[in-house]
N, C-alpha and C positions, 0 to 999 in steps of 0.2 A: 775690223773684227778684233785685232789685237788690242786696240784701245778699249773696246768694250769689255773684253775679258780682264784687262788690267784694272778697269774701274770696278768691275764686280769683285775681283780678288781683293782690292783695297777695301771695298765695303765689307766683305766677309771678314777680313782681318779686324776691321773696326768693330763689327758686331761681336766677334769672338772676344775681343778685348773688353767690350762692354759687358758681355755675358760673364766673362771671368771676374770682372770687377763686381758685378751684381752677385755672383755666387760667393765671392769672398765676403762682401758686405752682409749677405744673408747668413753665412756661417758665423761670422763674427757677431752679428746682431743676435743670432739665435743663442750663441754661447753667453753673450752678455745678458740677454733676457732670461735665460735659464738661471744664470747666477743671481741676477737681481730678484727674480721671483722665488728664489730659494732662501732669501734672507728673511728673518722674522719681521723686520719693519714693513715689508711688502704685505704681509698677511694683515697687519693692522690698518692698512689703507682702506679696507672694505668696512663700511659702517656696521654691518652685522657682526664683524669679527672683533670690534673694539673691546668689548668686555672680556673676551677670551684672551686677546693679546695682553690686556692689562693684567689679568690673573696669571698669565704665563710669566710675565716679568717679575712677579712677586713669588713665584713658586720655586720649589727645589730644583726644577729643571730649567731655570733661567739661563744657564750657560749651555744648554743643548738646543741646537737648531730645530725648528719645527719639522723640517723634512726628515730629520733623523728618526723621529717617532712616527710621523704620519705617513711616511713612505717606506714600505718594507725593503730590505736589502735586495739587490738584483737590478740589472739593467732593464728588464722587462717591466718591473714594478715602477721604476723611475720614469720610463717613457710613458707608461699608461697614466701615471699620476700627472705628468706635465700636459698630456693631451686633455685629460679631464679638467685640469686647471685652466687651460685655454678656453674650454667650453664655459667654465664658470665666469671667466672675464667677459666673454661675449654676453652671457646672461646678465651680468652686472651692468654692462653698457646699455643693454636693452631693458633694464629695470625688471628683469624676470627672476631676480634672486630670491630664494626662499628665505623666510625669516626663521626657519628651523634648520640651521646647518647641522650636518652629521659628519662625523669623522671617526675613524677607528684607529686604534693602536694595537697592532698584532704582537704576539709573543716574540716573533722574529725581530721586530724592531727593538724590543726591550732587551733581548739577549744578543744583539749584534756586538761585534768586537769593540771593546772599549767601554761597554755599558755593563749591564748586569749579567751575572753568571748563574746558571741553573744550580750548579753545585753550591755556590755561595748562598743562594736564596734558600735552598732546602735545608741548610744548616742553621738558618736564622730562627730564633725564637723571640717573638715580639711580645712585650708586656709593658704597656704604658700606664699601668695602675687602674685602667678602666677596662681595657680589652686585652686579651692574650690571643696570639695567632701564630700558626706555623705554616710556612709555605708548602712544606713537604706533604701536608695533609690535604692540600687543595689543588696544587698544580697537576693538571692532567686528569683529575677526577671528573666523572660524568654524573650529573644529577638532573632528573626530569628532562633528559635529552640534551642538556647543556654541558658542554665541555668547559671546565673552568680554566680560563686563561687570565692573563694580566688584566685585560680590560674588563673582565667580569666584575672585579672588585674595585679597581681603580677607574674612576670616571670623572667627567666634568659635571658636577652637580649644580653648582651655582656660579654666578659671575666672578666671585672672589675665591673660588676653589678650582684649581687646575690639576686634573688627573690625580686627585687625592682619593683616599679610600672612602667610599660611601658606605658607612656602617649599616644603613638601612637594608642594603642588599644581603647582608648576612642572614636576615630573617627569612628570606625567600628559600633558603636551603635548610637552615637549622630548625626553624619553627613552623614551616609550612610544608604541606605535601599535596599531591594531586588528589582531588576528590573523584574517584572513579565512578561513583554513582551520580555525580553531577547533581546533587540534591537541591542546590539553590538555583539551578538554571537548566532548562531542558530544551530550549530553542536553538541556541548556538552550539557549535562544536568546539568552541574555545575552552581551554583548560580552566577549571575552577580550583581554587586553593582553599585549604582549611587548616586550622591550627593542628599541630601534631606535638604530642608529648612523648618522647622516647627516652629510654633509660640509658642508652649507649649506642655504640656502633653496631650496625647489623653485621652478621657474619659475612665474610667476603664471599661473593657468589663464585660458583664454579666457572672455570674458563668456558666461554661460549654460551653461558647462561644469559637469558634476557633480564634476569633480576638484577637491579642495581643496589649497591650498598648505600644505605641512607645515612646521612650525617646525624650525629646525636643532637638532641634538643634540650638537654639539661643545661641549667644556667651556668654551672661551673665549667662547661666546655669553653665558653668565651669570656667568662668573668671569674676573678678570684673573689671569694667572700671577704668582706671587710675584716681586718685583723683586730681593730680596736673595739672595745666594749663601750657602748654608749647608751644613753637613756633617751627615750622618746615619750614625752607626756607621762612620765612616771614609770614607763616600761623599760626594764633593763634588757638589752639585746646583746647577746653574745653569739654571733654567727658560727664561730668555731665549735662551740658546744653543741649547737643544733646539728651541724654536719657530723660530728662524732657520734651523735645518737641516731644517725640515719634519717634525720628529718629532710624532707624535700623542700626546695625553695618555693615551689608552688603552693605549699600549705599556707604561706603568708602572702606571697606576692602572686596572688591569683589573677590580677588584672594587669600584669606587666606588659602583655601584648594584646593588641586589639585584633578582632577578627578581620581578615582582609576583605575589602569590598569586592563585589562581583564585577566582572569585566563588562563594561558597557560597550555596545556596538558602536556608539558614537565616537569612541576613541580611535577606531580604525580610520574613520573618514577625516579625522584631524590631520592625518598625514597623507592618506590615499583618497582618490576621487571615486573609487569603485565601491560598490556596496558589499555588505557582509556575505552575500551569496558566493563571493569569490574567495572567502577566507580559507586558509589552509588548515589541515588537521593540526592539532596542538604540537606534535613533535616536529613537523615540518616548519611550523610557524616559529618555533624556538630556533631552529637551525637558521632560518632566514633573518631573524632579527638579532640574534645574539652571537652566532658564529659566522654570519655573513659579512659582506663587504662593509656595510654600514651598521654599526652596532646601535641598538636601541636599549635604553635603560629599562630594567624590569618594571619600575614603578610607572613608566609611561603607559603601560597596558594594565598592570595589576593594581595600580594605585599605591600610594605611600601607606605602608602598614606602620601604625604608631607602636612604639616599643619604649619602655622605660617609664620614668616618672610622669611623663605627659599622658601616658595611657593608663597608668594605675590610679585608681581613685578609691577612697574608702567611703563606700556608699551603703545605705541601708538596703539598696536593691540587691546586694549580695545575699541578704537573708530573705530568701524568697519562700519560706515555708508558709507564710500567711497568704500567699496568692491562692492557695487552696483551702487552708485551714484558717478561716476568717475569725480572728479573736479567740480561736480555740486555745491558744497558748499565750494569751496576752500577758498574764502574770509572769510567766517564765521569760517572755520576750523583754518585758520592761526590766526585770531583774538583771537580765544578761546585758541588754543593750544600753540600759539607762537612757532611753529615748525621752521624748517630752513627757513630763509628769503632769497628769491631769490636775487642774486646780483643786478639785474636791479631795484628791489624795494629798496634794501638797499642803493642804490645810492641816493635815494630821502630822506634819513634821517630817515627811519623807525627804531625805537628803537629796539635794540637787547634785548632778554630776560634778565631781571635783574631789581632790584629795584621795583618800584611800578607796572611795566609792567607785572610782573609774576602774572598770574591769580590764585587766591587761590582756585577757584573751580576745576581747572585742577589739582592742587596739592592734592586735596581731592579725586581724582579719579572719579569725576562726569562726565559722558559722556553725549552725546546729549539727550539720553532718560531720563536723570534725570530731565530735565526741559520741554522737549517736550512730554507732556503726554496726551493732549486733542486730540481725534480723529476728523478728518475733511475730508470731501470728496475731493479727489484729483482733480476731474473735476465736471463740472455742469451736465454731462451726467448721468441721473438716472440709466442707464443700466451698468454703470461702477462701480463695487464695491470697487475699489481701494481707500485707505484712506492714509492720512498722519497724523503725530502727530505734533500739534502746541504747542508753548510754553504757559505756564500758570503761572500767578503770584502765584496761589495757590500751585504750586509745591514746592515753597520755604518753605512752612510750614511743609513739611515732614522732614526737617532737621533743620530749623531755628524757631525762635519765631513766633507764628502765626501773620499774617499780615505784615511780613517783606517785602514780595514781593510787596504788594500793596503800601507800604510806600516808598521803595527804588527805584523801577523801574521808577516811574515818575521823581524822582530827578535825576537819572542818565541820562535819555533821555532828560530832560529839559536842563541840563548842557551841554550835547553834542550838542543839537540843537542851543544853544546860541553861542557856539564856532564855530560851522559849519556856522551859518548864518553870524557871524561877518567876518569870513575868506572869505565868498562868497561876501559880500559887498565890502571888501577891493579889491578883484580881479576885480570886476565890476568897482569900482572907478578908479583903476589904468589903466584899459583898456580904459575907457572913456577919461581919461586925457592924454593918450598916454604914455605908459611905455617905459623907456629907455632900453638899453641892459641888465644892471644888474637887473632892475626890471622885465624884461621879463623872466630871468632865475628863479627868485624867484617865479613868477607866475606859471611857469611850475612845479616847485617842489611842490608848495602848491596845484595846481590842482591835481597832482598825489596822494598826501596824502588824499585830500578830496574825491577822487574817491574811495579809499580803504574803507573809512568810509561809503560812500554811498552804495557800493556793499555789505558790511557786513549787513546792513539793520536793525540791532538790536538797533542802536543809543546808543551804549555804554553798553548794557546789557550783551553782550557776554564777555566783558572784559573792565570795566569802566576805569581802570588806563591806559591800553594800548591805548584805543581809545582817551582819553583826551591828552595823550602824542603826538599822531599823530596830533591832531588839534592844540596843542600848537606849535609844530614844523612848522605847516603850517602858523600860525600867525607870527611866528618869521621870516619866509621867506618873509613876505609881510610888507612893511613899512605902518604904520598907515596913513589912509587918514586924511587930515587936518580937515575935517568937520565931522569926525566920532569919538565919544568918545571911548576910549580903554576899553575893557571889563576886569573887575577885575576877573582873574581866580583863585585867592587865595581862593575864597569861594566855589570853585567847590567841591561837596561832594566826599569824598575819596572812593576808590574802595571797594567793599564788601569784608569782611573777613569771614571765615567759623565760624559760631557762631552767636548768636543773637546780633543785634545792641542795644545800650543803649536807 
């Protein structure tokens, strides 16, 4: 019996020794594994992480370990991340890895000891010549149910950009707002966005109020106007003068932002396998996707909203009056826009677009509604509520120096009337004297040009340079009458340019 107990005791001691050795090996192996998997090169071993790893090596955070950003401070966060990473290793071995990796960087990681400081960030004012930004106006703010954190603006947009600012996300707060009527979509409960033009910050809501302060949407909130004065196709542009006169950026840059596309139900199933019937209400959905454990970029659901030069286009579609009034204002439209000149009219010597004939107002994207602002009854019938918009000299003051319209419009019209009257007198004189064959042809050409000016009806206001070229060509087609002095057209006031006159 003693021999049996002795053998068992020896075995027990042996197993204890093996267990101890196994435990030590497990602990050491775990520590080594934890250390190895915490190194950035390990992250790059997974094929789906290669572009992200490459962009990290070229980023401003290349000297910061991946776990410093992607694992929040604290033992619980570290342990949870390592267990999650172990599951990802198993998925990778079993070829179950998703091709849409998601990772979040919390504000706790950004502000951990040795990294960024909230106090330092709030005192920073960023201005790179294109955008200007202040952290203190954004950190901790809530808009459309989204609390703005570091990862709201800083994100991984493309393979060669690692946690840089995605400027497209600025539009989602500054230029878009919730469409409470959901006018473009009635089936889904998902939030719809529309363009918003606001003049400044909304008043700060009272404590406990459900109303959220909305960010401004004016251009100068994020951009400084160009300081230099430059010319664009003969148009002199001085942004500083415009702003001093109180002009809005949207008066010229009307198409700088495209309307956001509606949310398609198919975007949900790109990441989820369930149908749209399980979709959350908009506020809860924002919490889950933007403030949750795995952040989703705004444009993944709402689409990329085009903003800037790529979205802005100078198109005749902006001038949409003719959609209802077909050819009703064709003479005025041709004079203002200098669109395609019909061959029959070109035969009478109508100047093609170029030189002084290019209308600077057209180049500045000003359409009919820019000047025709005063309402007027369309008929004398008091039962007819229809109105039209008439032109007003005061409308010039919205973009130009105050009083410019009152000063320049009489000068343009007076110069036009003088040229028109002189051409009319010459035609009447030639007709009374009996015109020969050559003179008759000149009279016909001049009469056609004068008719264009008369049909336009603005007497030079729609396009001073173009109108005066028409009248000068009419005068050139008519030999001067012997008893009529020639009008000196060199003193004709020049056409208007965008900006204030001296």
